[in-house]
N, C-alpha and C positions, 0 to 999 in steps of 0.2 A: 342184409340183414336186421338193420333197423330201422327197415319201413315198412317189414313183417313184422308187427308187434308180440302175435302170440308166438312165434319163432322164436325171438329176444330171449320174455320172458323164461319160454321153456328152457334156453340154451342157460343162459344166467343161474334158472336153478338146480339143474343138471352140475352144474360146476360147485355153486353152494353144498349140493351135500351128495357130493362127490370125496371123500377123503384118498382117494389117491392124486386124485389134480390137487386138490390141496395143497397134499404134500409137494408134488412135484412144484406147485405155484413158488410155495414157503420157500423153498432151497433154490431157486432160480433169484426168485429175490435178496434172500440172502447174500448165494455169493457173488450178483451184478450190484448189494450194498457195500459187501464187507471192499468187492474188487476195488470198485472209486474209493472208499473209506482211507484202504492203503493206500495205493497209489495216487490220492487227489485232495487231500484233507486241505485244502490254503482256504485260509478266512480273511485274501487277502488280494489284492487283483483287481478289481472290479464284479461287474454285476455277475458276468457267467462265470469265472472261477466259485465266485458262491454260491451259485447261482446249481453250477453242476457234483459243490461240495454239500450242500442240502438234499437232492437229489442223492446223492450215494448214503446220507444217514435217514433220510427216509423209506431208501427201501430195504438198509438194512433191519432199520426199527421193522416197517412191515413183515421184511420174511421170518423175524424172530417173534411176531407172534400172531403169523400164523401158523407155524409151526408148533408154539406153544399151546394157542389155544383151543380146547376143546372141538370138537367138528360138531356139537350142537351151536359152539359162540361164533362157528362162521355165519349164521341167522340172523345178527344182529350189522354184520358186514351191511355196508349202504347200497354193494351191488348186491344181498342177495333180502331184502328188503323193497325191491320196484315195486312200485303199483302200476295200475294203467296211466295215471296221471305222467309219472318221469320216465316213460317211455312214449310220451308223447312230446313232451321234453325232449328229450333226445334224439325223435325221428321229424321233429321240425326245422 
């Protein structure tokens, strides 16, 4: 899909402007982040353990932001402001 620039832009735009998809994505990020934070909140034990903990916190914060951000606010997301240059960079 990344090879076809127009299809990628259309897909990303449809996701960014569909409140149902944003709700489901926010709920998934919230649940995954919460599960990781509750089950693996380890700040020692080496870089892999810290990375998993940071990933969990990032997912939790992302889920909260997506759920509480108004749908119009999703337009400022990095994926929603993609232009032709950024798509070229991704597909290269």
